[in-house]
MARGUSE-359382 format. One record per atom (N, C-alpha, C): x, y, z. Coordinates in steps of 0.1 Angstrom, whole numbers, plus 5000, padded with zeros to 4 digits. Atoms other than C-alpha are relative to their C-alpha. Layout:
% MARGUSE-359382
XYZ/...
% end
This chain:
% MARGUSE-359382
500149915008/749594643288/499450134998/501349884996/746594843297/500750105011/499949914989/747994973326/501350084994/498449915008/751495103302/499150114992/500949895010/748695283279/499350085007/500249854994/747195483306/500850085003/499149874996/750195573322/500550104988/499249935008/751495723289/498950104998/501149904999/747995873284/500250105005/499349864993/748796073314/500950055004/499049895000/751896163312/499950084983/500049925011/751096293276/498450115001/501149934998/747896443283/499050035013/500349924992/746996513320/501050065011/499149934992/748896793343/500249895015/499650024985/750396623373/501750005003/498549914995/753696663395/501149894992/499050095004/755496353375/500750034987/499749965011/755196543342/500350185001/499649864995/755796883361/498750114997/500749974999/752196953353/500050084991/499550005017/753197003317/499449914992/500350075009/751296793296/501050024987/499050015014/753996653268/499250044989/500850005010/751396673241/499950134994/499949855002/751697053244/501150064999/498049885004/755497123246/500249984986/499749915015/757097303223/500449864987/499150075009/758996973208/498749884994/501350075008/755596773203/499150074992/500849885008/753797083188/501049994985/499549985013/756797103163/499749844993/500150115010/756196743152/499149994995/501050035005/752996753148/499750134988/500249905013/752897093127/500649914989/499250035015/755596883102/499349884998/501250045008/752796613102/499350014994/500749925007/750796813094/500350104984/499949955013/752297003069/500549864986/499650105010/753596643052/498649934995/501650045001/749696543054/499850104986/500249885010/749096863032/500649954986/499750035014/751696793010/499749924992/500550095009/750996493001/498349974994/501149975007/747296602996/500350054987/499749885012/748896862970/500549874986/499250075011/751296592953/498649884996/501150135007/748196332949/499050074990/501449895006/745596632937/501649984986/498749975011/749196712909/500249894994/499650105007/749696352900/498249944993/501449985006/745896332890/499850084987/500649895009/745996612872/501049934985/499150045012/749296492851/500349864996/499750165007/749196072849/497950025003/501150045000/745596022836/499449895002/499950194997/746495612835/499650005012/499850014986/746895632871/498450025007/501249914993/743695862877/498949854995/501350125007/741395582849/500149885007/499950114996/742695292868/499550035016/500549984983/741895452904/498550044999/501149985001/738995632898/499049975000/501150135004/737195432878/499249955009/500550124991/736495152903/499250095014/501149914993/735495452926/498750075001/501149935002/733195642910/499049904997/501450104996/731295302908/499749975014/500950034982/731395202940/499450125005/501249895001/729995542946/499250015000/501349985003/727695562929/499049895002/501150094995/726195202940/500050005016/500850004985/726295272974/498750145000/501149904997/724195572964/498449954993/501550065005/721595322945/499649905011/500450084994/722095092972/498850045012/500449904989/720895372998/498450014994/501249935004/717595362976/499349854998/500250125006/717494972972/500049964989/499650005014/718494962938/501149854999/498750094996/720694712927/501250044991/498349975004/724394772913/500349994987/499549995015/725694852882/500849934998/498850045002/727894682866/501050034990/499349945004/730794782851/499849904983/500050075014/730594732810/501250054996/498949925003/733794742794/499850084987/500349895009/732294852762/499150144998/500249874995/730295112778/501250125007/499049924997/733495232792/501550024985/499549975012/735095212759/499450144994/500349865007/732795492745/500250115014/499849954995/732795662773/501450095001/498549985001/736595682770/500350084987/500649945013/735895782735/499750155004/500949855000/733896072744/501150115008/499149934990/736396192774/501150084988/498649985010/739596182744/499350104994/500849935007/737296382727/499750145002/499849854992/736796652748/501350075003/498149974995/740496652759/500650054986/499749935014/741496702720/499450084998/500249875006/739196932711/499450115009/500549924993/738597122741/499250075000/501749934994/734997142751/499449915010/500750094990/732897002778/498250075001/501749985007/729296952765/499849864997/500650125007/727196642757/500250004986/499650005013/727496762723/501050054990/499249905005/730596822705/499750114991/499449865008/731497102681/499949954988/500250075013/730696872652/499349905003/501650094999/727296742662/500549875007/499750164995/728696412679/499050025011/501150024983/725796302707/500649865003/499750114991/726396042734/499949914995/500750185005/724495782713/500550004989/499650055007/726895822685/501549925002/499050034993/729695732708/499549855003/500150164995/727995432720/499749914987/500150105011/727195302682/501449964995/498850045000/730695352674/500749885003/499650174995/731395042698/498749904999/500350115001/728994882687/499049965019/501050044987/726594882721/498950085001/501149975002/723294822719/499249995009/500349964984/720994942745/498650044998/501349924993/717595042756/499650105003/499749864993/718295292779/501450054996/498449954999/721495542777/499650115008/499949804995/722395852801/501250015000/498749974998/725595992803/499850165015/499049874992/727296242831/500950055000/498749914997/730096522828/500450005009/499749944986/732496612851/501650064996/498350015006/735596812845/501250035011/499449944988/738396882869/500049925020/500250064989/737696672897/501149885005/498850074997/740396472915/499749955018/500350044988/738496352943/498449884999/501250045003/735796102935/499249965006/501549984990/733496072965/499350154997/500549885003/733496432956/499050034987/501050035016/732196372917/498949975003/501050065001/729796162926/499150115010/500349894992/728796402956/499150134992/500749865009/728096682932/499149934994/501150045011/726296472907/498549975007/501350054991/723596392935/499150095003/500749874998/723296732944/499750044990/500649925012/722096822910/498649904994/501050085003/718696672903/500249944990/500050065015/719096562866/501249915002/498450075000/722596412872/499449875010/500350144995/720996182902/498849944999/500850115006/718096072884/500549904990/499350115004/720395922861/500949915010/499450074991/722195772890/499149875004/501050104996/719195592902/498950014993/501450005015/717395552871/499949835004/499950165004/716295152876/499749974987/500450125009/715995062843/501850044996/498750035005/720095102839/500649915008/499750064994/721694822847/501749985000/498150035005/725594862834/500350155000/499149874993/728195172839/501449974996/498549965005/731295312826/500250124997/499749864995/733495542832/501250034992/498649985004/736295752810/500550135003/498949914996/739096002820/500849994992/499549915010/741096202799/500550115004/499249874993/743396472806/500550124986/499849915013/743796762779/499650155007/499849885001/743097132777/498750084999/501049895005/739897382783/500450125005/499749844993/739797742786/501250035002/498549955001/743697742782/500849965013/500050044987/743797552815/500249854999/500350135003/744797182822/498749965007/501449994998/741897002824/499849825002/500350185003/740796612835/498450044997/501849985000/737196572820/499549805000/500350134996/735496242831/498349994996/501450045008/732296062818/499349895004/500550144993/729995812832/499050004994/500750065008/727995662812/498849855004/500650094999/724995412816/499349984991/501350105005/722895182801/499449855000/500850164997/720794842797/500649994984/500350055014/721394662769/498549944996/501350025006/718694542745/499749885003/500350154997/716794272756/498649954991/501750085009/713694222735/500050154986/500549885017/712594432697/499450085005/500549854999/710394642712/500550125002/499849805004/710595042704/499850045014/500449884986/710395292735/500550124999/499649875008/709895632724/501450085011/498949944997/712995812731/499950135011/500049874990/713196072762/500850114997/499049915009/714496422751/501150045014/499049954992/717996562769/499550105005/499949924990/718196762800/501250035003/498849974997/721296932807/499750125009/500449884990/721797092840/501550035009/498649964987/724697252864/499750035008/500350014985/724497182900/500850165008/500049844996/724997472923/501949985004/498650035001/729097542925/499950185005/499849815004/730397862938/499050115005/501649904994/726797962958/499650064988/500949985006/725497982925/499349954992/500950105004/722897812907/499450024986/500550025008/722497762872/498749954992/501450105006/718997672854/500049924993/500150105014/718497372834/499650044990/500749985016/718097432799/499549894994/500450135012/716397162777/500350034987/499649985014/717797122742/500149874993/500150125007/716996872714/501149925001/498950125007/718796592710/500950004990/499550015013/719596622676/500350174995/499449865001/720497002676/501450025003/499150014997/723997032674/499950175008/499749924989/725497292703/501250075001/498849974999/728497532706/500149955013/499250074986/730997432735/499850105010/500249944991/729997582768/500850145004/499149864996/731197972778/500049975015/500150054983/732197882816/501050105006/499149844996/734098212835/500849935006/498450054995/736297962856/499749824998/499950145002/737297582861/499449955014/500750034983/735497492894/499449854995/500850105006/733897122892/498850014992/501049965004/731297092868/499549854995/500450144999/728896792863/498750044985/501049985012/726396772831/499449854998/500950075001/723596522828/499149964989/500950015003/721696342805/499249914999/501050064998/718596212804/500049904991/500050115007/717795852794/499450004986/500849985015/717095802757/500249815000/500350134997/715595472744/500349944982/499550125011/716895222714/499949875001/499950134997/716594892704/501649964995/499050115002/719694642701/500449905010/499550144995/721594312714/500450045012/499550014987/722894242749/501650054996/498450024998/726294362759/500749955011/499350124990/728894092779/500250155014/499949924986/729194252820/500849975006/498850084988/731694242843/500050095014/500549994988/731194262880/501050175004/499549904991/732194612901/500649915006/498950084987/735194572920/499450095014/499749914994/735494662953/501350095006/499049925000/737994922965/500849955011/499250004992/740894862980/500750105013/499549954988/742495063012/500950094992/499349975017/744795182984/499550144995/501149955007/741995302965/499350165005/501049844991/739995502992/501050085001/499449934989/742795653006/500650124983/499549905005/744495832972/498449994988/501049995007/741095812951/499150135005/500649904993/739796062977/501050085013/499049944990/742496292988/499550095013/500349904989/740596573000/499249915015/500950064988/738196323026/501249945010/498750084991/741696133035/500450135010/499249904991/743596443046/498950085008/501149964991/740196623061/500149925016/500450164988/739796273083/501450025011/498749994995/743696313093/500050125014/499949884994/743396673103/499050035012/501050044985/740196613125/500049955009/499150064991/741996353141/500450115009/498849884992/744996593152/499450105007/500949904991/742096853162/499649965009/500750084987/740196623182/501250015011/499350014991/743196543201/500550115010/499549884994/744396863207/499150085011/502049974992/740497013218/500549885015/499650064983/741096713245/500950055009/498649934996/744696803254/499650135004/500449834998/743497183259/498749985011/500850034988/740697053280/500149985012/499650084988/742296843305/501050075003/499549914991/744597133309/499650115006/500649934990/742197343322/499149955008/500750084989/740197113342/500449965011/498950084992/742896943358/501050095004/499349914992/744697113382/499850154996/500749885008/742897443372/500850165008/499349894998/745197683392/501649944998/498550025005/748597553377/499749994982/500849945016/748197713341/501850004995/498949975001/751097753321/499750024982/500549965008/750297973293/500849974983/499250085012/753197843263/499349884996/501450125002/751097503265/498950044989/500949985010/748097683257/499750024987/499549915008/749697903233/500049904986/499850085006/750897603217/498949914995/501450045003/747197443215/499450054988/500649885009/745797743200/500749984988/499750005009/748297723177/499949924985/500750085008/747897423158/498749985001/502150035004/743997413159/500050144992/500249935011/744597763138/500849934990/499650065016/747197563111/499349904997/500950095003/744697283112/498850054994/501049925005/741997543103/500250054987/499549975013/743997683077/500149944988/499950135015/744697353057/498849964998/501450045006/741197293058/499250094991/500749865007/740297643043/500949934986/498950045011/743197553019/499149894991/500450115005/741697203012/498650024990/500949985011/738497313001/499650114991/500049915011/739197642986/500649964987/499550055010/741497412961/499049964993/501250095009/738497212951/498350084999/500849915002/736297492949/500150064989/499249965009/738297622926/500549924989/500150055010/738997352906/498849924990/501250125005/735697082895/498950124995/501449945005/732597142877/499749914994/500850105000/729796952867/499250084985/501249985009/727296932833/499049904997/
% end
């Protein structure tokens, strides 16, 4: 078995007399097959992203668990306990997401002055601490958590030691006359005692997007504000600092681990880029072996095939990153 693998590797990658000093991996037929695979992978990436945008139910079932998983991974890195999924918090987050989708705004406070805490009251979530992060048009759950973590205010919510529960809401709607996916991340700690703790004022910030930094602007939680004016729909985050109130306990549900299917399709950009990276690495190895083994016998066509594939892969990387810089945003 091992001998067979070595023979195949030699035949495909190392120039020698049995393959006429033309490694099969760099021949035109193999190059065409690899090109087709790259096109298929890219199409799957775009179809997955499109399906996220067009099917909020699939998005909710898939991204909710993965967002919670990546959030808890971030907390584990700082030795904080993981957050448990609360069905009640998830219900409040879903109501908020659907309200933004229906009314076309992207803000912690709705145009009719409904605050995050009002959504918690609607579902009878009694809490000691609560917080909120918002995002729009992300189709990659790891990307949205990463964007939140890159913003100090959002990061404080994710790594807040007072929070014990989490809920995710996702809804499809329209924002600034464009299709949009609204993501709401709510945090909470059920009321454990009758002790009242003073409220912490809200801070809303937008992280770096497209090399532009927006300065955090503090706003009183009780004051209504108009919907934000954003020039482009790129991934956007919003964070609300914890507020303290008195109330009772809420049942908890343990967070789940992601299946392979969820990891692949809830992170289309990462999955696609990983596949492209593997192909690029193999092509680079083939080209190096072509140059250093039998230096005096070279075939320009094979070298051109390898370089062409690397250009195609580089272009695919560029398209993937461009796509994610155009769509998502957080506040």
